[in-house]
N, C-alpha and C positions, 0 to 999 in steps of 0.2 A: 221825527226825533232822530237825533245823529248815532252814527256806530257806536260809539263808543257808551252810549246811555241806554243800549237794548239789554235786558236781563240777560243772564246765562240760564241756558238749559238747566234743568236739575241733574242730567248726566254731568255736566258741566262743573256746577256744585257739589256733586259730591266727590269727584277726582279731583277736585283740584284745576281746573283747566287741562288735565291730561288726558291724551287719548287712552280709550280702555286698552290693558296688554302694557301699557307702560306703568312702572315700578317709581321710588324715588327717583331723585335726581340722578342721570348716569345711565337709566334704563336699564335694568339688571335682569328683570324679568326677559324684556324684548329682546335681550343679547343671548341669553339662555335658551331662549325659544329659538332662536336664527341658529344658534349653535347645534342645538339638535335636528332641525331640518337639514343644516349644511351634511352631519352625519347621515342622516336618511339619503340623502341626494346622494353621498358618496358610497355609501353600501349600494343603494341600486344603480351606481354608474359601475361599481366592480363587479357586481353579480352580471349585469351586461355584459361587460368585457368578457370577464370569464364564460357567458356563453357563446360570446363571438369566438374566442381564441379555441373552444372545445371544438366548434363546427368545423373551424378551419383546420385542425388538425388531428380532430376525429379518426382519420386512418393512421397516422404514427401513432397515436396512443394505442388504439387496437392492435398494430404491430408489436408495441412494447408490451402488451399486457402476459404473453407466455415467457419472457424471462424477466419479469415482474413476479411471476408466480413463483418460477426456480428460484430466485432468489429468497422468496419468502419461504418456501418448504426447507430449502436445504443449508439455510445462511441462517436467519431471524428466527426460526420456529426452534432450531437444534439448542440457541442460545438458553431456552428456556431449561434443558437439562444439566445447567451448570449448578444448580441447585443441590447435586448430588455431591456436590464440594462440601458441603455442610452435614451431611449423611454419612452413615455406615453403610453405603448401599448396598443392598444384594438383588440381583437380578431375580434369583430364582424363589422368591417370595411369591412371583404370581409370574403366568403365560404372558401378561400384558405388560409390556417394560413401563407403561405410564402409571400402575395401579402398585407394581415393586416400589416405585418411586415413593407413592404416597405413604406406603406402609414399613418405610425401610427406616429406624430411628433416625434423630436427630441429634450429632454431636457436636455443633457450632462449630468452633474453631481449631478442633481439635487436630485435621487433618492436614491445616496450614503449619500450626506448632511444629507437627510432626515432618515437616518439610524445611523447616528453617533451621530445626534440630538436627537436619542431616547433613553429614559434611560432603556427600556424595553429590546431594544437589547444588552446593556452592563449588563444587568441581566440575560439575557440569556448566554451571553459567559460567565459570571461568573457562572453559573451553569453547562453549558457545561466542562469547565476546572476541577470543584471540582471533577465531575463524572468522568472524564478521569484520574484523577490521583490517585481515587479513587481504578477505577476499575484496573489501572495500577501495583497499591501495592497491591492488595489484590486479582484480579482475575489472573494477567499474571502469577505468581508463580507458580498456583495450578495446569495446566496441566502437569508442568514440574516434580513438587512435585509426581504428580498421575502416569506419565510415569516411572519415576524409582520405585514407589512402584510396579509397575504392572511387572514391568521386572526384578523384584528380586524375583516373584513368580517360583518356580520352575515346578510346574506342568502346562503343556501346557493347559490342557481343565480347571482349573481353570481360567488360565490368558486370556483365551477366553473370557469365560463367565462373568470375571469383565468387561472386558472392553468392551462388549455388553451391559451390564448393563449401565454404563456410558456415552455409547456412543449414546443410544436409545433416549434422551430428545432432543437431536440434531434436530428430526426432527417432533418434537413438533410445533406446531403455539404458537405465543405470545398468543393468545388468552387462549389456553389451559394451559400456562406456568402462566399466571397471575391467572386463574381459581383455579390452584392447589394452588398458594400461599394464595391466599383469602379463601379457603376451610382450609387453617392448620393456618393461622394466622390472618383471618380476626374477626371482631365483634360475627359472628356466626360460627366460625370455632373449629377445634378440640381443641385447646389451651385454646380458651375462654370458652367453653364449660365445659373443666376439671377443671378449675380455678372454675369456678360455682357450680361445683358438691361438691366441697370439701369448699364452704363457702369463698371464695376469689371472690373479684371484676374481671368481665371478662375485657380484652383487647383486642384493636383494631389497630394492628399494621400497617395493610394496609391504615390508613386515618390519619396516623401519621406524619406530616410535617417533623419532627424533623428528623425521622431515617429513609424518604424516599428514602437518597442517598444509604445507607447501604442494604436497601431491594431490589433496583433495582439491585445491586451489585452482590446480591445472587442471583438472578433470572437468572442473567447473567452465573453465575458461574455453576448452575445445567442444564443450559440448553445447554451450548457449551462449556465445558470445554472436556468431551469426543471426541470433535472434536480437540482440539489442541494437544491431547494424543496421537492419531493417527502421526502427524509429527513428535512429538519425538520420538516414539517407531520406528519409520522407520528410524531416524539418530542412535537411539542407536543400531538396528540391522546390521549396518556397523561398529560396533565396533570388532575389532580381538578377538577373547577368549585369543590369544596368550597374549594380552596386561594384562588380569586380572591374567592369569595364570603366566606370569613375576613378576606382583604384587603381588601376594600371595607366590611366592618362596622367595620374597624379603622380607618377614615377614608382609606384608600390610595387615590390617583387614579389614572388610568389609563395612567401612567407610571412610578408606585411600582410597581404591579402587574408591569408590565413585568420592570421591574429585580429585585425580590424574589421573584417567582416563575417566570416565563416565562424568563428568561434562567439560571436555575441548574439546572430542568429541562432545558434545552439543552446544558448546560457539558459533559457525558459524550459527548454527540454530535459536541460542537464539537470536543475535542481528539481523538476517536477517528479523524475525518475531515482534524485540522489535520496527526495525525502522519503518516496516508497520502498528504497532500498533500507534505510534506515527505522522503517516501522517493519519489515522483515528481518529485524537485525537475528532476531531469536530463532528464525527459521534457517537452517543452514543446510538442509538437507537432510531429510530422516533415511531416505532410502539407501541413499551414496554410503551413508556413514553405518548403517546397520549391516550392508553389506561385506563392509573390511573390517567391522569390530573384532570378531576371532581373529584376525591377522595380523593385527596391532596390539589388540587389549583394550578394554574401557578405559584404563588410564590418559589415552591419546585420543579418543574416538567419543567418547561419553559426552554429547550434547544434552540439550533439555527434550528435546523430542525422542530420542533413545532410551534417556532416562524414567521419562514417563511411560515408555512401552513395557522397558523392563521390570521396573519398580512399580507400576500400577496394573497397565493391562494385561501383562504376561502373568502375574501373580495375583488376578481378577481383584486386585485393591482400587475398585474404580474411584469412591470417593477418594480416596487419595490422588489419583492421577487427574481427577478433574480439577481437583485444587492446584494442582502444580498447572495445568493446563489455563488455569484462570490466573494464576500470578503471570503465567508467560502472556496473555492476553492485554491485561491491566499494564504490564510493562510495556508493551509493543504500542500499544494506543500513545502512553506518554511522548516515547520517543518519536512518534507520529507528530504529536502536536508539537513538540518542541523543536524537530526540524522544519516544520512549518513555518512556525515562530521566525526561524534564523532566516527561512527565504523571502519572509516579507521584509524585515530587516536589509536584506540583501537587493531590496527594490522588487523581486520576482513574485509570480501569484502563487508557486506552490500548489498544493490538492486541491485548496480553496480560498476564494476572494477574503479579504479582511472582512 
């Protein structure tokens, strides 16, 4: 009997000639099973890769656990305390602050309404942004310029001494910084005494509200410019000397090499620090301004941080202070995201990749 006349088996008769596991033409059941098998295989592969990476990096992971624990305890767990912004929080309801938070009455958005209706709050916001933009224009470029200047010094010993001198004020407290400026620009300072000795009227710049914002910026430059120099010098150290030599062979002078080689190498670092600085726009120096508040008055020195202190913490209106701090945090987050988006549009990575 020929092959074509052999009767089909019962399985063939019941499945219409298809193998078990196949469905209608196109094999949808078989394709679905293949997809599930592929997903299971992918999960097994992922778990295996995760175990291998953990075995490879377990020492580094164990080293980072203390830092992660510190960030968790002192950064993320306190975020839960923002709930008092929606309460009339009274810490004296219980010896336990958490229990007092649970027992405090809820007031909804009343604290936020009080903030937005307070003209002093908007005046503090205005002062904060004025100081921020002034520091961004006058303070932010100075560490870049100083880093370029130090990097151009040929002798390593002179470079090290100059960097140490400019970096030293970073370790001074704001009390010492304000005292130094008081001894120079105050009514009994060196400048005022010198003017009086030559028959002129002495000046007291430390109590002049009109120039206070410039004075605060100068104090910040003197104290923290050296800290920013380190970051930019580290970025400059990664630039290959071959690029400078190639530019010099093409006839580029010192300024051309700086413009076409040095500054492009600093561009990613500048973009990253600029995004972080914009995110810190609403924090312009609490201790620095609080120390000089009495000398120039709250009209010139009141910013968001001092506003929260005087109207919330000092008056023990903790719900009001928490609401103001929460508004500041939300606005700061929005500024970071906006600045990071601008950095992406400029072709830079920013704080995080796209």
